[in-house]
C-alpha positions in Angstrom: 142.2 90.6 -10.5 143.7 92.6 -7.7 142.2 92.0 -4.4 142.0 95.1 -2.0 141.8 94.4 1.8 138.9 96.6 3.8 140.0 98.7 6.5 138.3 100.3 9.4 138.0 103.9 9.8 136.3 106.9 11.5 134.4 109.5 9.6 133.7 112.8 11.1 130.1 113.8 11.3 128.2 116.5 13.2 129.0 116.1 16.9 131.2 113.0 16.7 132.8 110.2 14.5 131.1 107.2 13.1 132.9 103.9 12.3 133.0 101.9 9.1 134.8 99.7 6.8 136.3 100.9 3.6 137.8 99.0 0.5 139.5 100.9 -2.3 139.1 99.5 -5.6 137.0 99.5 -8.7 134.1 102.1 -8.9 131.5 103.2 -8.6 131.9 103.1 -4.8 129.2 101.2 -3.1 127.8 103.0 -0.1 125.9 100.4 2.3 123.4 102.0 4.8 122.1 99.4 7.3 118.7 98.9 8.8 117.2 99.8 11.9 118.9 97.5 14.4 121.6 96.5 12.4 125.3 97.8 11.9 128.0 97.7 9.0 128.1 93.9 9.9 124.8 93.3 8.2 126.4 93.8 4.8 129.3 91.5 5.3 127.7 88.5 3.8 126.8 90.5 0.7 130.1 92.1 0.5 131.9 88.8 0.6 129.9 87.8 -2.5 130.9 91.0 -4.6 134.0 91.1 -6.7 137.0 91.4 -4.2 137.9 94.5 -6.3 134.7 96.3 -5.7 135.1 99.8 -3.9 132.7 100.2 -1.0 132.0 101.8 2.3 129.9 100.0 4.9 129.3 102.1 8.2 127.5 102.3 11.5 124.6 104.8 11.6 125.2 107.2 14.6 123.8 105.4 17.6 124.5 101.9 16.4 127.5 99.6 16.2 130.6 101.0 17.0 129.1 104.6 16.7 126.8 104.4 19.8 128.5 107.5 21.4 127.4 109.7 18.6 124.5 111.7 20.0 121.3 112.6 18.2 119.2 113.5 16.6 118.6 110.3 14.7 116.1 111.2 12.1 116.3 110.6 8.6 117.7 114.0 7.5 120.5 113.7 9.9 121.4 110.3 8.8 121.4 111.5 5.3 123.7 114.4 6.3 126.1 111.8 7.8 126.0 109.9 4.5 127.0 112.9 2.8 129.9 113.6 5.0 131.2 110.1 4.8 130.9 110.2 1.0 132.8 113.7 1.0 135.6 112.3 3.0 136.1 109.3 0.9 136.4 111.7 -2.0 135.5 109.2 -4.8 133.9 110.7 -7.8 131.1 108.3 -8.4 128.9 106.1 -6.0 125.9 104.0 -5.6 124.0 103.9 -2.5 122.7 100.8 -1.2 120.1 101.0 1.6 118.5 98.6 3.5 115.0 99.1 5.4 115.6 102.3 7.3 118.7 102.6 5.4 116.6 102.6 2.3 114.5 105.5 3.6 117.8 107.4 4.2 118.9 106.4 0.7 115.9 108.0 -0.7 116.1 111.2 1.2 120.0 111.5 0.2 119.2 110.7 -3.5 116.4 113.4 -3.4 119.1 116.1 -2.9 120.8 115.0 -6.2 124.2 114.9 -4.6 127.2 115.2 -7.1 128.4 111.8 -8.1 125.5 109.6 -7.5 125.0 107.3 -10.1 122.3 104.8 -8.8 120.5 103.6 -5.8 119.6 100.1 -4.6 116.8 99.9 -2.1 116.9 96.6 -0.2 113.5 95.9 1.4 113.0 99.6 1.8 110.9 101.5 4.2 108.5 103.5 1.7 108.8 107.4 1.6 105.7 107.8 3.9 104.3 105.4 6.4 101.4 103.2 5.6 99.0 102.3 8.0 101.3 103.1 11.0 99.2 103.7 14.2 100.5 105.2 17.5 99.9 101.9 19.1 102.1 100.1 16.4 104.9 102.7 17.1 104.9 102.0 20.9 104.8 98.2 20.3 107.8 98.6 17.7 109.8 100.8 20.2 109.9 97.7 22.5 111.0 95.1 19.7 114.7 95.2 21.0 114.2 95.6 24.5 115.6 92.1 25.7 116.7 88.6 24.4 113.1 87.5 24.3 111.7 90.4 22.3 114.5 90.2 19.9 113.9 86.5 19.3 110.2 87.2 18.7 111.0 90.0 16.1 113.5 87.6 14.3 111.0 84.6 14.1 107.8 86.3 13.7 108.5 89.5 11.8 112.1 89.9 10.3 112.8 86.4 8.6 111.3 83.7 6.6 113.6 81.0 7.5 116.3 79.9 9.9 119.3 82.0 10.5 122.5 80.4 11.3 123.7 80.5 14.9 126.5 83.1 14.1 124.2 85.2 12.2 121.5 85.1 15.0 124.0 86.0 17.6 125.1 88.9 15.5 121.5 90.3 15.2 121.1 89.9 18.8 124.3 91.8 19.5 123.5 94.6 17.0 120.0 95.0 18.0 120.7 95.4 21.8 123.9 97.6 21.5 122.2 101.0 20.7 121.4 103.5 23.3 117.7 104.0 24.2 117.5 107.3 22.1 118.9 105.7 19.0 116.8 102.4 19.4 113.5 104.4 19.8 114.2 107.3 17.1 112.9 105.0 14.4 109.6 103.7 15.7 108.8 107.0 17.4 110.2 109.5 14.9 111.9 108.4 11.6 109.5 106.0 10.6 106.8 108.5 10.4 108.7 111.2 8.6 107.0 111.8 5.1 109.3 112.3 2.1 106.3 111.8 -0.5 107.0 115.2 -1.9 110.7 114.7 -2.2 111.3 111.5 -3.7 109.9 112.6 -7.1 113.3 114.5 -7.6 115.4 111.4 -7.6 116.7 111.4 -11.1 119.1 108.3 -11.3 118.3 104.6 -11.7 116.8 103.0 -8.7 116.6 99.0 -8.2 114.2 98.1 -5.6 114.8 94.5 -4.2 111.7 93.2 -2.3 111.6 89.8 -0.3 108.9 87.6 -1.5 107.9 86.8 2.0 108.8 90.2 3.7 106.2 90.9 6.5 107.3 94.5 7.1 107.7 96.0 3.6 106.2 93.4 1.2 106.5 93.7 -2.6 102.8 94.7 -3.2 103.2 97.6 -0.7 106.3 98.8 -2.4 104.8 98.6 -5.8 101.9 100.7 -4.5 103.4 103.2 -2.2 107.1 103.5 -3.6 107.2 102.8 -7.5 104.7 105.5 -8.4 106.7 108.1 -6.6 110.0 107.4 -7.9 109.7 107.4 -11.7 113.3 105.9 -12.2 112.5 102.9 -10.0 112.0 99.1 -11.0 111.2 96.3 -8.5 112.7 92.8 -8.5 111.5 90.1 -6.0 113.9 88.1 -4.1 112.9 84.4 -3.6 112.2 82.9 -0.2 113.4 85.6 2.0 111.7 88.0 4.5 113.0 91.4 5.5 116.6 90.4 6.6 117.4 89.6 3.0 121.2 90.8 3.2 121.5 88.0 5.9 119.0 85.5 4.6 119.8 85.5 0.8 123.0 87.6 0.3 123.8 85.6 -3.0 120.7 87.0 -4.6 121.2 90.4 -3.1 124.9 90.6 -4.2 124.1 89.3 -7.6 121.4 91.9 -8.3 123.8 94.6 -7.0 126.5 93.6 -9.3 124.4 93.4 -12.2 122.8 96.8 -11.5 126.5 98.1 -11.3 127.4 96.5 -14.6 124.3 98.1 -16.3 125.3 101.4 -15.0 128.6 100.9 -16.3 127.5 99.7 -19.7 125.3 102.7 -20.0 128.1 105.1 -19.3 129.9 103.6 -22.3 126.9 103.9 -24.3 126.4 107.6 -23.3 130.1 108.4 -24.2 129.8 106.6 -27.7 126.4 108.6 -28.5 127.9 111.7 -27.0 127.4 115.0 -29.2 131.3 115.3 -29.6 131.4 111.7 -31.1 128.3 111.8 -33.1 128.7 115.5 -34.4 125.1 116.0 -33.1 123.4 117.6 -30.2 120.6 115.6 -28.5 120.2 117.3 -25.2 119.3 114.0 -23.6 120.8 111.0 -21.8 119.2 108.3 -24.0 120.4 105.5 -21.8 118.3 106.4 -18.7 115.2 104.8 -20.0 117.0 101.4 -20.8 117.6 101.1 -17.2 114.4 102.2 -15.5 112.4 99.8 -17.7 114.6 96.8 -17.1 
């Protein structure tokens, strides 16, 4: 098997450039979108557990990581626009979007546009399409979650995780959480969190795999079953064992395994679809018979 080395590069987006890591290789390309407080580094433990030939791009949202100089707005629509620009610059024909938490909401907005080349979506501990039980008091409290080392520690221990992070990973979370400017850091709790995409996500027409942490205090499995799955008819949910909200950092083995399995099923369905195409069967069905197979997995 050929091993491809990731490279760092910048992508042109509105009003600036955002930084990411790219690896050429086997498709479909995985497009990783990180959580509020993270960076492209959040996905590194997962990527290290994927096939070394798997093509991917993992980049910093505007305002985060190495993209802190890119100005707002930092709302979901702008972040989805950025994702489309990154995908367009890569020029890869087929891709799967993998979004975590805030990145999951961005992935939903992007997929609802039905962009060319999108083959599937993986939502890891995703924020639901609309806020559930969010009050102004909660928004204001959340806006200060990453104010300093003490509040970041409290967020990690009381909200984001279910177990201990290694010293190295904990240090990374601290660095990523505190690096963003004030505008980017507060845009999620005060604006993007309460953006409502309920009337949009029903347009998603590709297979969607939802990965929910068994002990997630932010977006628990039952909340996603009630407030996300009924809105996205192509979605199925799988629980990850023993993890909180930061599953890419807590249980990267599980996350990588489910992503790999999802991509393999997509590839299998492509083969089935080709074998069942009218040209090969001498008949016209007008349907994609394989779609139901994935969504009911």
